C-alpha positions, 0 to 999 in steps of 0.5 A, spaced: 951 090 771 944 091 767 942 097 772 948 101 771 948 100 763 940 103 764 943 108 768 948 110 763 943 110 758 939 115 762 944 120 764 946 120 756 939 122 754 938 127 760 945 130 757 942 130 750 936 133 752 940 139 755 944 140 749 938 140 745 935 145 749 941 149 749 941 149 742 934 151 741 935 157 746 942 159 742 938 159 736 932 163 738 937 168 741 941 169 735 934 170 731 932 175 735 938 179 735 938 178 727 931 181 727 933 187 732 940 188 728 935 188 721 930 193 724 936 197 726 939 197 720 933 199 716 931 205 721 938 207 720 937 207 712 931 211 713 934 216 717 940 217 712 935 217 706 931 222 710 937 226 711 939 226 704 933 228 702 933 234 706 940 236 704 938 235 697 933 241 699 938 245 702 942 244 695 936 246 691 935 252 695 943 254 695 942 254 687 936 258 687 939 263 691 946 263 686 942 263 680 938 269 682 944 273 685 948 272 679 955 271 677 955 264 681 954 259 676 947 257 675 942 261 671 935 264 672 932 258 667 934 253 672 930 256 678 923 253 676 927 246 676 930 247 682 923 249 685 920 242 682 926 238 685 924 241 692 917 240 691 918 232 689 922 231 695 916 234 699 912 229 696 916 223 698 912 218 702 917 215 707 919 222 710 918 223 717 913 229 719 919 233 722 923 232 715 917 234 711 916 240 715 923 242 714 923 241 706 916 244 706 919 250 710 925 250 705 920 250 699 916 256 702 922 260 703 925 259 696 918 261 693 918 267 697 925 269 694 923 267 687 917 272 688 921 277 690 926 276 685 920 277 680 917 283 683 924 286 683 925 284 675 918 287 673 919 292 667 926 291 667 930 293 661 935 289 657 942 290 659 945 294 653 949 288 649 946 282 652 943 276 649 936 277 647 931 275 652 936 273 657 933 274 664 936 279 669 939 277 676 940 282 682 947 283 680 945 284 672 939 289 674 944 293 678 949 294 672 943 295 668 941 301 672 948 304 672 948 304 665 941 307 665 944 312 670 950 314 666 946 314 659 941 319 663 948 323 665 950 324 658 944 326 656 944 331 661 951 333 659 949 334 652 943 338 654 947 343 658 952 344 653 946 345 648 944 350 653 951 354 653 951 354 646 944 357 645 947 362 651 953 364 647 949 365 641 945 369 644 950 373 647 953 374 640 947 377 638 946 382 644 953 384 643 952 385 635 946 389 637 950 393 642 955 395 637 950 397 633 947 402 638 954 404 640 955 406 632 948 409 632 950 413 638 956 416 635 952 417 629 948 421 633 954 425 636 956 427 629 950 429 627 949 434 634 956 436 632 954 438 625 948 441 627 951 446 631 956 448 626 950 448 621 945 452 625 948 459 623 947 457 616 940 454 615 934 452 619 932 447 614 938 443 615 937 443 622 930 440 622 933 435 616 938 432 621 933 432 627 929 427 623 934 423 621 936 422 628 929 420 630 929 415 624 935 412 627 933 411 634 926 408 632 930 403 628 935 401 633 928 400 638 925 396 632 932 391 632 931 391 640 924 388 639 926 383 634 931 380 638 927 380 644 921 376 640 926 372 637 929 370 644 922 368 647 920 364 640 927 360 641 925 359 649 918 357 647 921 352 641 926 349 646 921 348 651 916 344 646 922 340 644 923 338 651 916 336 652 916 332 646 922 328 648 919 326 655 913 324 651 916 320 646 921 317 651 915 315 656 911 312 650 917 308 648 918 305 655 911 303 655 911 300 648 918 296 650 914 293 655 908 291 650 913 288 645 917 284 651 910 281 653 907 280 646 913 277 642 920 274 643 925 273 637 929 267 640 925 262 645 930 260 651 926 253 652 920 249 650 913 251 654 911 244 654 911 237 650 906 233 646 904 227 650 899 224 645 898 224 638 891 222 634 892 223 627 886 221 625 882 226 629 888 231 627 889 233 634 894 232 639 895 232 647 900 237 651 902 237 658 899 244 660 893 245 663 889 251 666 893 250 672 899 253 668 895 259 666 894 256 659 888 260 655 883 258 650 885 258 643 893 259 644 897 257 638 903 253 639 909 251 634 912 244 634 919 243 634 922 236 634 924 233 641 932 233 639 932 240 637 936 245 642 935 252 638 928 254 637 929 259 632 922 262 630 920 260 623 923 253 623 918 249 626 915 243 623 908 244 625 903 248 629 897 247 633 891 251 637 888 249 644 881 247 643 880 244 650 883 245 657 883 240 663 887 241 669 894 239 667 893 237 660 890 240 654 887 238 647 889 242 641 887 241 633 893 241 628 893 247 624 899 246 620 903 240 619 909 237 614 906 230 612 914 228 611 915 230 618 909 228 622 908 230 630 911 225 635 910 224 642 915 227 646 916 233 641 917 240 644 911 246 644 913 253 644 909 260 643 912 267 644 906 270 647 905 266 653 909 262 658 907 257 663 904 260 670 904 267 667 897 270 666 895 275 661 892 282 665 885 285 663 881 291 665 874 290 665 869 296 664 862 297 663 856 293 664 855 286 661 850 281 659 852 273 658 845 270 659 840 275 656 837 277 662 836 284 665 842 283 670 849 285 670 854 279 669 860 283 670 863 279 676 861 272 672 865 275 666 871 276 671 871 269 674 870 266 666 877 270 664 880 268 671 878 260 669 881 261 662 888 263 665 887 271 665 888 276 671 883 282 672 887 287 675 883 293 674 875 294 674 869 298 678 863 295 682 856 297 682 857 303 685 862 306 680 868 305 685 874 303 681 879 298 684 886 296 681 890 300 676 892 300 669 899 300 667 903 298 661 903 291 663 895 290 661 894 287 655 886 288 654 881 292 656 874 289 656 869 295 654 862 293 656 855 297 655 854 304 658 848 304 663 843 309 662 839 313 667 833 310 664 835 303 666 836 305 673 829 305 674 828 298 672 827 293 678 834 289 679 838 293 674 845 296 675 844 303 679 848 309 679 849 309 672 853 316 672 858 314 677 859 308 673 860 312 666 865 316 670 869 310 672 869 307 665 871 314 662 877 314 667 879 306 666 879 307 658 883 314 659 888 310 663 888 304 658 889 309 652 895 312 656 898 306 657 897 303 649 892 298 652 888 294 646 880 295 647 876 289 646 869 288 646 865 282 649 864 278 643 871 278 641 873 276 648 868 270 648 871 268 641 878 268 643 876 264 649 872 259 645 866 260 649 859 261 646 854 266 649 847 263 652 841 264 649 837 270 651 833 269 657 826 272 657 822 274 663 815 275 662 811 279 668 804 277 668 798 280 673 801 283 680 807 278 680 813 283 680 820 282 677 825 278 681 831 283 685 838 282 684 839 279 691 833 274 690 836 272 683 843 271 686 840 267 692 836 262 687 843 261 684 
């Protein structure tokens, strides 16, 4: 009996162990399946997020295309924001390499389209009756060109009508002269008849009539000559007026480009934001730097952060840039209302500069920045580019001109003219005659396109750069002066 009870207990224990093992195995399998499901869900969510990021990039690209084409809803002012959106998407760390390539490809294509748009819109005039400062689209550019062609046709019609009127007036004068000539001929016939009748009576009367006839013919010739002179003078005056009109029209178009580059009557949107205020130091920090093309000594107007319409002359303060970093700049406060102080988040605007737009320069002549005997033209060009400018026309040491000056160039920096005496100096600029010729050509183009000339000292002051003290090279014994090539190697 006791043996059966022990056997029953043993069976029960075995069954319990088997159940515990089954339960443990089931728990292990369930936990493994749960982890696998969680990992699968996470992978699916990551793929979904990446797909949404790519879809958002395509949406931004579509908005940019609609804005640049025009008449679809988005405005040109939203293009930079859409490009920034794609840029931020491409920088997401959770994107796969394939998705990042897709987004970067979209970003490159959008930038390429935007660059082509800016190239097409370069120098475009505003549509007649449009809002001041309103950016054109490809469709509105077509309307603008259509308007200009229609205006040109009207001007041509007016010129043709004026020419017809002149021809009509000339024809009337010719007819009057012909009538006068006919009358003179009739008088001559009458005189001839009278002469035949009077021949018998008196030879003196005949001679008198012949004299009167000669005077009448001479007077008729004088009238014809006077008319020819008047017609020639009239044609000359008309030609001068046409040439003057063409010259004035050309100058007017160039001045429009200058005025659009210098100042806008109404601002569209702020250029940047105040990020920090140092009241005790009378200075502030803004979220713009030389990566945005910000130049030294640029002046900004300050508007409250809740202002929507940035009307000129209604600013609360003014600042001037004193120090520039890659993505930030320090500026001193030049004008401030104590009752309305500058705060972080306030808007900064200027009418003479836009983020990313560089002031165009031309450089001509020789320059000395450090007081030595060598030309520092290349160093000056790099300094202008570091301060947000762009040199679009200059010449090399051989006098060869590169680039071209048009109405979009703001300044031409004119340096010293090299002389024949300097050509003999070791390490100095050569080919002074060719360089002087290049300087004359560039200065003539600048004058033709109303480009402002500026000397080196004024340029350095505007960029906030101080000239280095003069370097004196002492030649002793048989030690020669360094050549220009050896100088560049030492540096």
